[in-house]
C-alpha distance (Angstrom), angle and dihedral (degrees) to the residues before:
residue distance angle dihedral
M1 . . .
S2 3.82 . .
T3 3.80 114.7 .
V4 3.86 92.8 -128.3
Q5 3.79 114.2 73.4
G6 3.77 112.7 -131.1
R7 3.88 97.2 -1.9
L8 3.72 137.9 86.2
R9 3.81 119.2 -137.4
I10 3.82 127.6 -149.4
A11 3.87 118.4 -167.1
V12 3.78 116.0 -144.1
Q13 3.78 134.1 173.2
K14 3.83 111.6 -87.2
S15 3.78 93.2 -150.0
G16 3.74 138.3 -6.6
R17 3.81 137.1 66.9
L18 3.80 96.9 -39.3
A19 3.83 98.4 43.3
D20 3.77 101.8 87.3
R21 3.87 95.6 36.0
S22 3.81 90.9 51.9
L23 3.80 92.3 53.1
D24 3.83 90.1 45.8
L25 3.87 89.4 54.4
I26 3.79 91.5 49.8
R27 3.78 91.8 49.3
D28 3.81 91.7 47.6
A29 3.79 89.2 53.1
G30 3.80 86.6 62.5
L31 3.80 100.0 -101.0
K32 3.80 110.1 136.7
W33 3.83 102.9 -150.7
V34 3.80 123.0 -171.8
K35 3.80 129.5 -169.6
G36 3.80 114.0 -99.2
H37 3.85 130.5 -144.9
N38 3.85 88.2 -74.6
D39 3.83 135.6 29.4
L40 3.84 91.5 -111.2
L41 3.75 99.3 70.7
Y42 3.88 131.3 40.9
R43 3.73 119.4 -174.9
V44 3.84 125.8 -142.7
E45 3.79 108.7 -132.0
N46 3.80 99.3 -156.9
Y47 3.77 100.6 42.4
P48 3.88 137.5 33.0
I49 3.78 91.9 -99.4
D50 3.79 133.5 125.2
L51 3.80 127.5 -161.3
L52 3.76 113.0 -143.2
R53 3.77 111.7 -157.0
V54 3.75 112.7 -156.5
R55 3.81 144.5 140.8
D56 3.76 112.7 -59.5
D57 3.77 95.6 -121.4
D58 3.87 89.5 54.2
I59 3.86 93.0 57.1
P60 3.90 98.4 78.1
T61 3.87 90.0 49.6
F62 3.85 94.3 47.4
V63 3.78 91.3 49.4
A64 3.83 96.0 43.2
D65 3.86 90.1 49.8
G66 3.78 93.3 49.4
V67 3.76 94.5 -114.1
C68 3.80 86.6 122.8
D69 3.81 126.1 24.6
L70 3.86 96.4 -146.9
G71 3.79 135.9 13.9
I72 3.74 139.8 -170.4
V73 3.84 113.6 -141.1
G74 3.75 144.9 144.4
E75 3.78 116.3 -91.8
N76 3.80 88.3 -127.9
V77 3.84 91.0 60.5
L78 3.81 92.0 42.7
E79 3.82 93.1 52.0
E80 3.79 93.8 44.3
G81 3.83 90.9 51.5
R82 3.79 97.1 50.5
N83 3.81 115.6 119.1
G84 3.73 141.2 166.1
G85 3.82 94.6 -79.5
P86 3.82 131.8 73.4
N87 3.81 111.7 -47.9
A88 3.77 134.4 -162.9
S89 3.78 116.5 -101.2
V90 3.82 125.9 -128.2
V91 3.73 111.1 -114.6
M92 3.83 97.2 -178.3
P93 3.81 144.2 -30.1
L94 3.76 112.6 -102.8
G95 3.80 102.8 -151.9
F96 3.79 98.7 -125.7
G97 3.78 135.2 88.8
R98 3.74 94.4 42.1
C99 3.77 118.0 176.6
T100 3.77 138.4 143.9
L101 3.79 130.7 -122.9
K102 3.82 105.4 -140.4
I103 3.74 143.3 174.8
A104 3.85 108.7 -116.0
T105 3.73 128.5 -171.6
P106 3.82 139.7 -179.1
P107 3.83 118.2 -110.6
T108 3.78 90.1 -107.5
L109 3.80 90.2 69.4
A110 3.82 113.9 80.7
Y111 3.81 100.0 -137.5
D112 3.82 120.0 -166.9
G113 3.81 102.8 156.9
P114 3.82 133.8 -50.3
A115 3.81 91.6 -54.7
S116 3.85 86.7 70.8
L117 3.84 87.6 70.6
D118 3.82 94.2 60.6
G119 3.82 110.8 129.2
L120 3.86 93.2 5.2
R121 3.80 134.1 113.5
I122 3.84 118.1 -108.2
A123 3.83 122.8 -167.9
T124 3.78 120.4 -147.5
S125 3.78 147.2 146.7
Y126 3.84 89.3 -139.8
P127 3.83 105.3 61.7
K128 3.86 95.8 157.8
I129 3.83 93.8 52.6
L130 3.80 92.6 42.5
R131 3.81 92.6 48.4
R132 3.78 92.1 52.0
F133 3.86 90.3 48.8
L134 3.78 91.1 51.1
D135 3.82 95.5 43.0
E136 3.85 91.2 51.7
R137 3.82 88.7 57.6
G138 3.72 97.8 40.5
V139 3.82 95.2 -113.6
K140 3.77 118.2 153.9
A141 3.82 108.2 -154.6
D142 3.76 136.9 143.8
I143 3.86 117.3 -113.6
V144 3.78 119.6 -143.8
V145 3.75 110.3 -159.9
M146 3.82 116.6 -141.7
R147 3.84 127.5 172.0
G148 3.70 95.9 -154.5
A149 3.82 147.8 1.9
V150 3.83 90.2 34.0
E151 3.73 90.7 162.6
V152 3.81 93.8 70.9
A153 3.87 93.7 58.8
P154 3.85 94.8 94.7
R155 3.80 92.8 49.4
L156 3.82 91.0 49.4
K157 3.86 90.3 47.5
L158 3.78 89.5 -119.5
A159 3.82 93.0 124.6
A160 3.78 138.6 0.3
A161 3.80 92.9 -131.1
I162 3.79 141.0 3.4
C163 3.80 140.2 -135.8
D164 3.78 109.9 -147.1
L165 3.79 144.7 145.5
V166 3.77 116.0 -84.7
S167 3.80 125.0 -163.5
T168 3.79 106.2 155.9
G169 3.83 101.4 -5.2
A170 3.85 91.7 -125.9
T171 3.89 92.9 118.8
L172 3.76 92.2 50.6
E173 3.78 92.5 47.3
A174 3.85 91.2 49.1
N175 3.79 89.2 56.3
G176 3.84 95.6 45.8
L177 3.79 95.3 -106.1
G178 3.85 129.8 133.7
A179 3.77 124.6 -149.8
K180 3.80 114.5 -118.5
D181 3.87 128.5 164.6
T182 3.79 122.8 13.3
V183 3.79 112.2 -121.9
L184 3.82 98.6 179.8
E185 3.83 137.3 -1.8
S186 3.79 108.0 -141.6
Q187 3.81 140.1 -171.3
A188 3.80 135.7 153.3
V189 3.79 113.8 -72.4
L190 3.83 134.7 -172.2
I191 3.76 110.7 -122.5
Q192 3.83 129.7 -167.4
S193 3.78 132.3 -152.1
P194 3.84 121.5 -111.3
V195 3.83 83.9 -138.9
A196 3.80 108.3 89.7
P197 3.82 117.8 -132.3
E198 3.80 118.8 -120.3
P199 3.81 110.5 -73.5
A200 3.80 93.8 -107.2
L201 3.81 90.7 60.4
Q202 3.80 98.7 45.0
Q203 3.86 93.6 90.5
L204 3.81 90.6 49.6
L205 3.77 90.9 49.7
D206 3.84 90.9 50.9
S207 3.82 89.2 48.3
V208 3.81 94.1 52.2
I209 3.81 91.1 50.3
E210 3.79 92.1 47.9
R211 3.88 92.0 50.0
M212 3.76 91.9 49.3
A213 3.79 89.8 50.2
G214 3.76 87.4 52.1
V215 3.78 92.1 52.3
V216 3.75 92.8 48.4
S217 3.82 92.0 47.4
S218 3.79 90.8 53.8
Q219 3.79 95.7 51.0
G220 3.79 107.1 111.9
A221 3.73 91.7 -5.7
K222 3.84 119.1 132.9
Y223 3.78 133.5 -160.2
V224 3.79 108.8 -135.6
M225 3.87 123.3 -163.8
L226 3.79 123.3 -177.3
N227 3.82 144.5 147.0
A228 3.75 117.7 -117.4
P229 3.80 139.5 -177.8
R230 3.81 110.6 -107.8
S231 3.81 89.3 -128.7
A232 3.91 91.0 58.5
L233 3.85 96.3 42.6
D234 3.78 95.8 107.5
E235 3.81 93.2 47.5
I236 3.78 93.8 47.8
T237 3.77 93.3 47.1
A238 3.79 89.4 53.6
I239 3.73 90.3 54.1
L240 3.80 95.8 53.7
P241 3.88 106.1 97.2
G242 3.78 115.2 -120.9
A243 3.75 92.4 -19.9
G244 3.83 101.3 137.9
S245 3.83 108.6 -167.8
P246 3.79 110.8 -7.8
T247 3.80 124.7 -152.1
V248 3.82 111.0 -103.5
M249 3.81 119.1 -163.6
P250 3.83 131.9 177.2
L251 3.87 119.8 -107.6
M252 3.72 116.9 -126.0
G253 3.80 112.1 -103.7
R254 3.89 94.7 5.5
D255 3.78 126.8 94.9
D256 3.82 93.7 176.3
A257 3.83 97.5 60.1
V258 3.73 142.3 49.7
A259 3.80 140.6 -165.0
V260 3.80 114.5 -116.1
H261 3.84 123.0 -160.1
A262 3.79 119.8 -177.3
V263 3.75 141.6 168.2
C264 3.77 108.5 -134.8
Q265 3.85 115.1 -157.6
E266 3.74 92.9 -171.9
A267 3.82 130.3 64.9
V268 3.78 116.8 -74.2
F269 3.77 109.2 -146.2
W270 3.77 132.3 -173.2
E271 3.77 87.0 -106.3
T272 3.83 87.6 59.3
L273 3.83 90.9 54.5
E274 3.78 91.5 48.0
K275 3.85 90.8 52.8
L276 3.82 90.3 48.2
K277 3.82 91.2 50.5
A278 3.79 91.1 47.1
A279 3.80 89.8 53.5
G280 3.77 91.4 55.0
A281 3.81 104.0 -90.0
S282 3.81 120.1 143.5
A283 3.83 140.1 -178.5
I284 3.84 88.3 32.0
L285 3.82 114.4 -173.8
V286 3.84 126.2 -176.8
L287 3.81 115.5 -164.9
P288 3.82 131.4 -177.9
I289 3.81 119.0 -116.0
E290 3.78 116.7 -134.3
K291 3.80 99.6 -178.5
M292 3.81 134.4 9.9
M293 3.78 132.0 179.3
């Protein structure tokens, strides 16, 4: 049972690249949070929910131990923090905070796959993930653990290569390093505690998860409305990106045309509209979706 009587707790990053986006997601899910007396705890005004703002690498532990019922954390942090005890489960990917954990090497190292690292030293802030990656490939290498500025390790002769997070690659390039193999693809995920909340809060917990899923589903989605000749309906439906089965309705006074409404989960580009028009569609409208459930 949750450690806080009568209230749910959600752990979010106090500062860093996921902090603002996590609070935005919670707000978009209809939870009106306000700052508390200190920066550690935010309270939700309209529901019995607290937001616990902590270091990102503490979030998996807090959720796994039942201190918090839910948490928002990067997959890289979650995977690095896994141990032999109870672990938090991933509820859903959230679509933001994307990055890649990669092997990177200087041009002086002839790299031809992970086997090239055999017998070398590799600097990283993610020793567990890197060790698993190396062990799966039978590579025997020494891991040098660093908590920051990993990219300088080759220049300081601390390691021959590094394993670090890459977003744009600019930091690697500035330090004369080139990205090689991918160790882990990461994004923000919603995680849930193995410790059940008190029964009176279970429905609220389920509702929060469902709302967040609705917010995530609506990100980038568009609502498309158009008129189409009946004879071109199959062709036009095939052009709509990620639409599934659209809603088709008759047009008043016309037997040869229908109205088509569709939720498109993929991007709708100008090229898409041009293809629809060329197939016979008219009166095409593309609208943003704020919420979806």
